[in-house]
C-alpha positions in Angstrom: 111.5 122.7 94.4 112.8 122.7 98.0 111.3 125.0 100.6 112.7 125.6 104.1 110.4 126.9 106.8 111.9 128.3 110.0 109.4 128.6 112.8 109.6 129.9 116.3 110.6 126.9 118.3 114.1 126.0 119.3 116.3 127.8 116.8 118.4 125.5 114.5 122.1 125.6 114.9 124.1 127.5 112.3 125.4 124.3 110.8 122.0 122.7 110.4 120.5 126.0 109.1 123.1 126.5 106.4 123.1 122.8 105.5 119.4 122.9 104.7 119.2 126.3 102.9 122.1 125.8 100.6 120.0 124.0 98.0 116.7 125.5 98.9 114.6 127.5 96.4 112.2 129.1 98.9 113.0 130.4 102.4 110.1 131.2 104.7 110.3 132.8 108.1 107.2 131.9 110.2 106.8 134.6 112.9 109.7 134.5 115.3 111.6 132.3 112.9 112.7 135.6 111.4 115.0 135.9 114.4 117.0 133.0 113.1 117.4 134.6 109.7 118.5 137.8 111.3 121.0 136.2 113.6 122.6 134.3 110.7 122.4 137.2 108.3 120.3 135.5 105.7 117.4 137.1 103.9 114.2 135.0 103.6 111.9 135.2 100.6 108.7 135.6 102.6 107.9 136.6 106.2 104.5 135.6 107.6 102.6 135.2 110.8 100.9 137.4 113.4 104.3 138.6 114.7 103.4 138.3 118.3 106.8 136.8 119.2 109.1 138.1 116.4 111.9 140.5 117.4 111.0 144.1 116.3 114.6 144.8 115.3 114.6 141.8 112.9 111.3 142.8 111.4 112.5 146.3 110.8 115.7 145.0 109.3 113.7 143.0 106.7 111.2 145.8 106.1 111.4 145.4 102.3 110.8 141.7 102.2 107.4 140.3 101.2 105.3 140.1 104.4 102.0 138.3 105.0 100.4 139.4 108.2 97.6 137.6 110.1 95.6 138.5 113.2 96.7 136.7 116.4 93.2 135.2 116.8 93.3 132.8 113.9 92.5 129.1 113.1 96.0 128.2 112.0 99.4 128.1 113.6 102.1 130.2 111.9 103.9 127.0 110.8 100.7 125.8 109.2 100.2 129.1 107.4 103.8 128.9 106.1 103.2 125.3 105.0 100.1 126.3 103.1 102.1 129.1 101.4 104.8 126.8 100.1 102.2 124.3 98.8 100.7 127.2 96.8 104.2 128.0 95.5 104.6 124.4 94.2 107.1 123.0 96.7 108.0 119.3 96.2 110.2 119.1 99.3 109.6 120.9 102.6 112.1 121.0 105.5 110.7 122.3 108.8 113.2 123.9 111.2 112.4 125.5 114.5 109.4 123.3 114.8 110.2 121.5 118.1 110.9 123.0 121.5 109.2 123.8 124.7 105.7 124.1 123.3 104.5 120.5 123.0 101.2 121.6 121.6 103.0 123.3 118.7 105.3 120.3 118.2 102.4 117.9 117.9 100.6 120.3 115.5 103.8 120.5 113.4 103.9 116.7 113.2 100.5 116.9 111.6 102.1 118.9 108.8 104.1 115.8 107.9 100.9 114.0 107.2 99.7 116.8 105.0 102.9 116.5 103.0 102.6 112.7 102.7 99.0 113.0 101.4 100.3 115.3 98.6 103.4 113.2 97.8 105.6 116.0 99.0 108.8 115.0 100.8 108.3 116.6 104.2 110.5 116.4 107.3 111.1 118.0 110.7 114.7 118.5 111.7 116.5 119.8 114.8 119.9 119.2 116.5 118.8 115.7 117.7 116.1 114.5 115.5 115.1 113.9 111.9 111.4 112.9 111.6 109.3 111.9 108.6 106.4 109.7 107.7 106.1 106.7 105.3 103.1 104.9 104.0 104.8 102.1 102.1 107.7 99.6 102.4 110.9 101.6 102.8 114.7 101.2 102.9 116.4 103.3 105.5 120.1 104.2 105.5 122.3 105.0 108.5 125.7 104.2 110.1 126.2 101.3 112.5 125.1 102.2 116.0 122.8 105.0 114.8 119.5 105.2 116.7 116.2 104.9 114.9 112.7 104.6 116.2 109.3 103.9 114.8 105.8 104.8 115.9 102.3 104.4 114.3 100.8 107.6 113.2 97.1 108.2 113.1 96.1 104.6 113.6 97.5 101.1 113.8 100.2 99.8 111.5 99.5 96.2 110.5 102.0 93.4 109.9 104.9 95.6 110.7 108.4 94.2 110.0 111.9 95.5 110.7 114.7 93.8 108.9 118.5 94.1 109.3 118.3 96.2 112.5 119.8 95.3 115.9 116.3 94.4 117.1 114.4 92.8 114.2 110.6 92.6 114.4 108.1 90.5 112.5 104.4 90.6 111.8 103.7 93.1 114.6 100.7 95.3 115.1 102.2 98.6 115.9 100.3 101.3 117.8 101.1 104.8 119.0 103.2 104.8 122.1 104.5 101.3 121.7 107.9 101.1 123.4 109.0 98.0 121.5 110.0 100.1 118.5 111.9 102.8 120.3 115.7 103.0 120.2 116.5 100.4 117.6 119.9 100.6 115.9 121.5 100.3 112.5 123.9 97.5 111.9 126.1 97.1 108.7 123.2 96.9 106.3 120.3 99.3 105.5 117.2 98.7 107.6 114.1 97.5 105.7 110.6 98.1 107.0 107.4 96.6 105.6 103.8 96.7 106.5 100.4 96.1 104.9 98.5 99.2 106.1 98.9 102.4 108.2 101.4 105.2 108.4 104.8 104.9 110.2 106.6 107.8 111.8 110.4 107.3 111.4 112.7 109.1 113.8 116.4 109.3 113.6 117.6 110.5 117.0 120.8 111.2 118.8 121.5 112.4 122.4 
């Protein structure tokens, strides 16, 4: 069961939004994420948050939709509350939109949701106009077109014996740590990229300018 959460960061483009919701079973608007649904004339299944940044016109328009309201002073971000909700509903795939933008603190917190999904064997990703981000904890085959940019970072600790095969810049038996520039801006060639490692979690980032 696929869930799409739209949060209050940079709004997804119309193309990205409709691409992700077309096969979704659950649509969640997290706080000002409701503005995206309103602007694209799509009705979410659930609206939740403290609504400190949601447009009042959008909230009024969706007055009959299930709404879960929280106090502004809370221990969770609106994105996290939405993520908790789709876990309870039994989602097996979660796509997070509107989860990057000007608030770096929220972006970092949203990256943490990727780990929560990984721990529960739920396919979880963050997508925006320029990035597709997810975590892996085992050897993985990655697909892309020649010249497409892909980067790797350690997430939550070192990644041991890290290898990159079939990329423009191969790498072997490397101890990957967070912030390492050696694994930024690699590129696909004609074959899929293979990565392998003995321990750790790798953050995979497909990016474009």
